[in-house]
C-alpha positions as CSV (number, residue, x, y, z in Angstrom):
1,M,-170.9,71.6,-167.3
2,T,-169.1,72.5,-164.1
3,F,-171.0,71.8,-160.9
4,P,-170.6,74.3,-158.0
5,V,-168.5,73.6,-154.8
6,V,-170.1,74.2,-151.6
7,G,-167.6,74.8,-148.8
8,M,-168.9,73.5,-145.4
9,V,-167.4,74.8,-142.2
10,G,-167.7,72.1,-139.6
11,G,-167.3,68.3,-139.7
12,G,-170.2,67.1,-137.6
13,Q,-173.2,65.0,-138.5
14,L,-175.2,68.1,-140.1
15,A,-172.3,68.4,-142.6
16,R,-172.4,64.8,-143.2
17,M,-176.1,64.7,-144.0
18,T,-175.9,68.0,-145.9
19,H,-173.3,66.4,-148.3
20,E,-175.5,63.2,-148.6
21,A,-178.3,65.5,-149.8
22,G,-176.1,67.2,-152.5
23,I,-174.8,63.9,-154.0
24,P,-177.9,63.2,-156.2
25,L,-177.5,66.8,-157.6
26,G,-173.8,66.4,-158.5
27,I,-172.9,69.1,-156.1
28,R,-169.5,68.9,-154.8
29,F,-168.5,69.6,-151.2
30,K,-165.2,70.7,-149.6
31,L,-165.2,70.3,-145.9
32,L,-163.2,72.3,-143.2
33,S,-162.9,69.9,-140.2
34,D,-161.1,69.8,-137.0
35,T,-160.0,66.2,-137.2
36,P,-160.2,63.3,-140.0
37,Q,-162.4,61.3,-137.6
38,D,-165.2,63.9,-137.7
39,S,-168.5,62.6,-138.8
40,A,-168.5,64.4,-142.2
41,A,-164.7,64.0,-142.8
42,Q,-165.3,60.2,-142.9
43,V,-167.5,60.5,-146.0
44,V,-166.6,63.8,-147.9
45,G,-163.9,63.5,-150.5
46,D,-162.3,66.8,-150.4
47,V,-161.3,67.5,-146.6
48,V,-159.1,70.3,-145.1
49,I,-158.1,69.8,-141.5
50,G,-157.8,73.1,-139.8
51,D,-158.9,75.5,-137.2
52,Y,-162.1,77.5,-138.2
53,R,-161.1,80.2,-135.9
54,D,-158.1,81.1,-137.9
55,L,-158.7,83.7,-140.6
56,D,-155.8,82.6,-142.8
57,T,-157.1,79.0,-142.7
58,L,-160.7,80.0,-143.6
59,R,-159.4,82.2,-146.6
60,A,-157.3,79.2,-147.9
61,F,-160.1,76.9,-147.5
62,A,-162.5,79.3,-149.2
63,R,-160.3,79.3,-152.5
64,G,-162.1,77.2,-155.0
65,C,-165.4,77.2,-153.2
66,D,-168.4,78.8,-154.9
67,V,-170.3,79.5,-151.5
68,I,-169.6,79.0,-147.9
69,T,-172.0,77.4,-145.5
70,F,-171.9,76.0,-141.9
71,D,-172.8,73.0,-139.7
72,H,-172.3,75.1,-136.6
73,E,-172.4,78.9,-135.7
74,H,-169.1,79.3,-134.0
75,V,-167.0,80.9,-136.7
76,P,-165.9,84.4,-135.6
77,T,-168.2,87.1,-137.1
78,E,-165.3,89.2,-138.1
79,H,-163.7,86.5,-140.0
80,L,-166.9,86.0,-142.0
81,W,-167.1,89.8,-142.9
82,A,-163.5,89.4,-144.1
83,L,-164.5,86.6,-146.4
84,E,-167.4,88.6,-147.8
85,A,-164.9,91.5,-148.3
86,D,-162.8,89.0,-150.3
87,G,-165.9,88.4,-152.6
88,I,-166.7,85.0,-151.1
89,P,-170.6,84.2,-150.8
90,V,-171.2,83.3,-147.3
91,R,-174.6,82.0,-146.5
92,P,-176.0,82.7,-144.1
93,G,-174.1,85.9,-143.9
94,P,-172.4,87.3,-140.8
95,D,-175.0,90.1,-140.3
96,A,-177.6,87.3,-140.0
97,L,-175.6,84.6,-138.4
98,V,-174.5,86.8,-135.4
99,H,-178.3,86.6,-134.2
100,A,-177.7,82.7,-133.8
101,Q,-174.1,83.2,-132.4
102,D,-175.1,85.9,-129.7
103,K,-178.2,85.4,-127.6
104,G,-177.9,89.0,-126.4
105,V,-177.9,90.4,-130.0
106,M,-180.7,87.9,-130.9
107,R,-183.0,89.1,-128.1
108,A,-182.3,92.8,-128.9
109,K,-183.3,92.3,-132.6
110,L,-186.3,90.1,-131.8
111,D,-187.5,92.9,-129.4
112,A,-186.9,95.5,-132.0
113,I,-189.0,93.8,-134.6
114,G,-191.8,92.8,-132.2
115,V,-191.3,89.2,-131.8
116,P,-192.7,87.5,-128.7
117,C,-190.0,86.3,-126.3
118,P,-189.5,85.5,-122.7
119,R,-188.8,88.4,-120.5
120,H,-185.0,89.0,-120.4
121,R,-182.0,91.3,-120.0
122,I,-178.2,91.1,-119.7
123,V,-177.1,90.8,-116.1
124,S,-173.6,91.8,-114.7
125,D,-173.3,89.7,-111.5
126,P,-175.3,87.5,-109.1
127,A,-176.6,90.5,-107.3
128,D,-178.0,91.8,-110.7
129,V,-179.6,88.4,-111.1
130,E,-181.4,88.8,-107.9
131,R,-182.5,92.4,-109.0
132,F,-183.8,91.0,-112.4
133,A,-185.8,88.2,-110.6
134,A,-187.4,90.9,-108.4
135,E,-188.3,92.8,-111.4
136,L,-190.1,89.7,-112.8
137,G,-192.4,89.5,-109.9
138,G,-195.3,87.2,-109.8
139,G,-192.9,84.3,-110.7
140,Q,-193.1,80.7,-109.4
141,A,-191.8,82.1,-106.1
142,P,-192.4,85.5,-104.4
143,D,-188.9,86.5,-105.1
144,G,-189.2,85.9,-108.9
145,F,-187.0,82.8,-108.8
146,P,-186.3,80.5,-110.5
147,V,-184.7,82.3,-113.6
148,I,-182.6,81.0,-116.6
149,L,-179.2,82.1,-117.2
150,K,-177.3,81.7,-120.3
151,T,-173.9,82.5,-121.6
152,V,-174.6,84.7,-124.7
153,R,-172.2,82.7,-126.9
154,G,-171.2,79.1,-127.2
155,G,-173.9,77.1,-125.6
156,Y,-175.8,74.1,-127.0
157,D,-177.7,71.0,-126.0
158,G,-178.2,72.4,-122.5
159,K,-174.5,73.6,-122.1
160,G,-174.2,77.2,-121.2
161,V,-177.6,77.2,-119.6
162,W,-178.6,77.2,-116.0
163,V,-181.7,77.2,-114.0
164,V,-180.8,79.2,-110.7
165,R,-183.2,79.5,-107.6
166,S,-181.2,82.1,-105.8
167,S,-178.4,84.6,-106.3
168,K,-176.1,82.2,-104.3
169,E,-176.6,79.7,-107.3
170,A,-175.8,82.3,-109.9
171,A,-172.1,82.5,-109.7
172,E,-171.2,79.7,-112.2
173,P,-172.3,81.3,-115.4
174,F,-170.1,84.5,-114.9
175,R,-167.0,82.4,-114.7
176,A,-166.9,82.0,-118.4
177,G,-166.1,85.5,-118.8
178,V,-168.7,86.4,-121.3
179,P,-172.0,88.4,-121.0
180,V,-174.8,86.4,-119.4
181,L,-178.5,86.7,-120.4
182,A,-181.1,86.3,-117.8
183,E,-184.6,85.1,-118.8
184,E,-187.8,84.2,-117.0
185,K,-188.5,80.6,-116.5
186,V,-191.5,80.2,-118.8
187,D,-194.5,78.2,-117.7
188,F,-194.7,76.2,-120.9
189,A,-196.9,73.5,-122.0
190,R,-194.5,72.1,-124.5
191,E,-191.7,72.9,-126.8
192,L,-192.2,73.4,-130.5
193,A,-190.0,74.2,-133.6
194,A,-190.8,76.1,-136.8
195,N,-188.3,75.2,-139.6
196,I,-188.2,77.3,-142.8
197,V,-185.7,77.7,-145.6
198,R,-185.0,80.9,-147.5
199,S,-183.0,81.7,-150.6
200,P,-181.0,84.7,-151.6
201,H,-183.7,86.0,-153.9
202,G,-186.4,85.7,-151.1
203,Q,-188.3,82.4,-152.0
204,A,-188.9,80.7,-148.7
205,V,-190.7,77.4,-147.6
206,A,-192.1,76.3,-144.2
207,Y,-192.3,72.8,-142.9
208,P,-194.9,71.7,-140.6
209,V,-194.5,72.9,-137.0
210,V,-193.1,70.1,-134.8
211,E,-193.2,69.1,-131.2
212,S,-189.7,68.7,-129.7
213,I,-189.3,66.6,-126.4
214,Q,-186.3,67.3,-124.5
215,V,-184.6,65.1,-121.8
216,D,-181.9,66.7,-119.6
217,G,-181.6,69.6,-122.0
218,V,-181.1,67.3,-125.1
219,C,-183.6,66.8,-127.9
220,D,-185.0,63.2,-127.4
221,T,-187.9,63.0,-129.8
222,V,-189.6,65.1,-132.4
223,I,-193.2,64.6,-133.6
224,A,-194.2,65.9,-137.1
225,P,-196.6,67.5,-137.1
226,A,-197.1,68.7,-133.5
227,P,-200.1,66.8,-132.1
228,D,-203.3,68.7,-131.4
229,L,-201.7,72.0,-132.2
230,D,-204.4,74.5,-133.0
231,E,-204.1,75.2,-136.7
232,E,-204.1,78.9,-136.3
233,L,-201.3,78.8,-133.8
234,A,-199.5,76.6,-136.1
235,G,-199.9,79.2,-138.9
236,Q,-198.7,81.9,-136.5
237,A,-195.6,79.9,-135.8
238,Q,-194.8,79.3,-139.4
239,Q,-195.4,83.1,-140.3
240,L,-193.3,84.2,-137.4
241,A,-190.3,82.1,-138.6
242,L,-190.7,83.4,-142.1
243,R,-190.8,86.9,-140.9
244,I,-187.7,86.4,-138.8
245,A,-185.9,85.0,-141.7
246,Q,-186.9,88.0,-143.9
247,E,-186.0,90.6,-141.2
248,L,-182.7,89.1,-140.3
249,G,-181.7,88.3,-143.9
250,V,-181.3,84.6,-143.3
251,V,-180.2,82.4,-146.2
252,G,-180.5,78.7,-145.8
253,H,-182.3,76.7,-143.1
254,L,-183.6,78.5,-140.0
255,A,-185.0,76.7,-136.9
256,V,-187.1,78.6,-134.5
257,E,-187.4,77.0,-131.2
258,L,-190.7,77.9,-129.5
259,F,-192.4,77.6,-126.2
260,E,-196.1,77.0,-126.4
261,T,-197.3,78.5,-123.1
262,A,-200.0,77.1,-120.9
263,D,-202.3,80.0,-121.8
264,G,-202.0,79.3,-125.6
265,R,-199.3,81.7,-126.8
266,I,-195.9,81.1,-128.5
267,L,-192.6,82.6,-127.4
268,V,-189.3,82.4,-129.3
269,N,-186.7,80.5,-127.3
270,E,-183.7,80.0,-129.7
271,L,-182.6,80.5,-133.2
272,A,-180.4,78.2,-135.3
273,M,-179.3,79.0,-138.8
274,R,-178.3,75.7,-140.1
275,P,-179.9,72.3,-140.5
276,H,-181.4,71.4,-137.1
277,N,-182.3,68.3,-135.0
278,S,-185.9,69.3,-135.0
279,G,-185.7,68.8,-138.8
280,H,-184.2,65.5,-139.1
281,W,-187.7,64.0,-139.6
282,T,-187.7,65.5,-143.0
283,Q,-185.1,63.1,-144.4
284,D,-187.8,60.4,-144.7
285,G,-191.0,62.2,-143.8
286,A,-191.0,65.2,-146.2
287,I,-190.9,65.5,-150.0
288,T,-187.7,67.6,-149.8
289,S,-185.4,67.2,-146.7
290,Q,-184.1,70.2,-144.7
291,F,-180.6,69.2,-145.9
292,A,-181.6,69.2,-149.6
293,N,-183.4,72.6,-149.2
294,H,-180.4,74.1,-147.5
295,V,-178.2,73.0,-150.3
296,R,-180.7,74.5,-152.8
297,A,-180.9,77.7,-150.8
298,V,-177.3,78.4,-150.5
299,L,-176.8,77.8,-154.2
300,D,-179.9,79.9,-154.9
301,L,-181.7,77.1,-156.7
302,P,-185.6,76.8,-156.6
303,L,-186.5,75.4,-153.4
304,G,-188.3,72.0,-152.9
305,D,-191.6,70.9,-151.6
306,P,-191.6,70.8,-147.9
307,R,-195.0,68.9,-147.4
308,P,-194.9,65.6,-145.4
309,R,-195.1,62.3,-147.1
310,A,-197.1,60.6,-144.3
311,P,-199.7,61.8,-141.6
312,W,-197.1,61.2,-138.9
313,T,-193.4,61.1,-138.7
314,V,-191.4,60.6,-135.5
315,M,-187.6,61.2,-135.1
316,A,-185.9,59.8,-132.0
317,N,-182.3,60.5,-131.3
318,V,-180.0,57.6,-130.6
319,L,-177.8,58.3,-127.7
320,G,-174.8,56.4,-126.6
321,G,-175.1,54.1,-123.6
322,D,-173.1,51.2,-122.2
323,Y,-173.8,49.1,-125.3
324,P,-171.3,50.0,-128.1
325,D,-172.2,47.2,-130.8
326,M,-175.0,49.0,-132.4
327,Y,-174.6,47.3,-135.7
328,Y,-175.4,43.9,-134.2
329,A,-178.7,45.7,-133.1
330,Y,-179.7,46.2,-136.7
331,L,-180.6,42.5,-136.9
332,H,-183.4,43.0,-134.4
333,C,-184.5,46.6,-135.6
334,M,-184.8,45.9,-139.2
335,A,-186.5,42.5,-138.7
336,R,-189.1,44.1,-136.5
337,D,-189.7,47.2,-138.5
338,P,-188.9,46.9,-142.1
339,Q,-190.0,50.6,-142.6
340,L,-187.6,51.9,-140.0
341,K,-185.0,54.4,-141.3
342,I,-181.6,54.5,-139.4
343,H,-179.2,57.3,-139.8
344,M,-175.8,56.8,-137.9
345,Y,-173.1,59.4,-137.7
346,G,-169.9,57.4,-137.6
347,K,-169.2,58.5,-134.0
348,D,-167.7,56.6,-131.2
349,V,-170.2,55.5,-128.6
350,K,-170.2,57.5,-125.5
351,P,-172.8,57.6,-122.8
352,G,-175.1,60.5,-123.6
353,R,-173.6,61.3,-127.0
354,K,-175.7,61.9,-130.0
355,V,-174.5,59.0,-132.4
356,G,-177.5,58.7,-134.7
357,H,-181.2,59.0,-135.1
358,V,-184.2,56.9,-136.5
359,N,-187.2,57.9,-138.4
360,T,-190.6,56.2,-138.4
361,Y,-193.7,57.2,-140.2
362,G,-197.3,56.1,-140.8
363,D,-201.0,56.8,-140.2
364,D,-201.2,55.9,-136.5
365,L,-199.3,58.3,-134.0
366,A,-199.2,55.9,-131.1
367,D,-197.7,53.1,-133.4
368,V,-195.3,55.5,-135.1
369,R,-194.1,56.8,-131.6
370,E,-193.7,53.2,-130.3
371,R,-191.7,52.1,-133.3
372,A,-189.3,55.1,-133.0
373,A,-188.9,54.7,-129.2
374,H,-188.3,50.9,-129.4
375,A,-185.6,51.3,-132.2
376,A,-183.7,54.1,-130.4
377,G,-183.9,52.3,-127.2
378,Y,-182.8,48.9,-128.7
379,L,-179.8,50.6,-130.5
380,R,-178.7,52.3,-127.3
381,G,-179.2,49.0,-125.2
382,T,-181.8,50.1,-122.9
383,I,-184.3,47.9,-124.6
384,T,-183.3,44.2,-125.0
385,E,-186.3,42.5,-126.5
């Protein structure tokens, strides 16, 4: 029997963990990575070093692959159309993926299918930002400011996103030379995420809706399921994510990042069509992880059970700090919490860089949160006892 080869474009930690999920199934991976030092390139056996923005490189890489998938959304859309024209299965396909690549395209499509979003439009210059703010009216200030500005392509982890309080502060986003999307600054109670996985023949599964806690625009902690979330609202969020996946033709993992507003509504903030930080808890807290289900989906295998294994699971990101010797910290973390699950990415430690995450689980939420925060803090060096 010949097992299929999954071609993964991008060598980051998402590719590393997706590869790990395919190993028990005997699935072979081929990786297109920027450098041999990338997180996934350290562990995948078949690695091609090359530029994903070059079509000839992509075509050469795709030879011998049964399907192409991604650990980021930056491959040019026209290159993916070319691969499909060559007969290479691309999952998610370019017609779906463009909605995660281009925030303007995403907002237009979500409007067309009736998905609730923050008020928004494409703006042309700082004066147009001021006009947009005035159109909002009734904002946090009489002139409609502050507003959110986003470059339509290329942003992640807070990059490419600005909170501006006047037209004088709005010049920076336009210097990138790409369209700029203006959005209202939502008065939200918290951020949620609905993660689903969909296969080519339309089977789909939904994970519990989680709370995502951000610090300086970067995901810090994820709590699964979201505490005190109204059951009906949780169901609405899952159904919304499933409908978006169907309408856009998504194959694989889809993360729908949401605002829960102060008045009890949900609004779609962002889409990601790949395994996502808000789903890392599933590695140890769900019957089938987001990574395993993504592999199943792109190969059109039956999807696995997304239900949680424990009442509560908490994921805490490990960010780099001034303490590089994280391996030595294992002695304390593992002795203090034998149930702790540590996932490191093989990255050099740099301040603020995501270098790993920890998962904890159990019956008592306060205890589970404390264990996750302590382990992440000790690994980073901000907690020393």
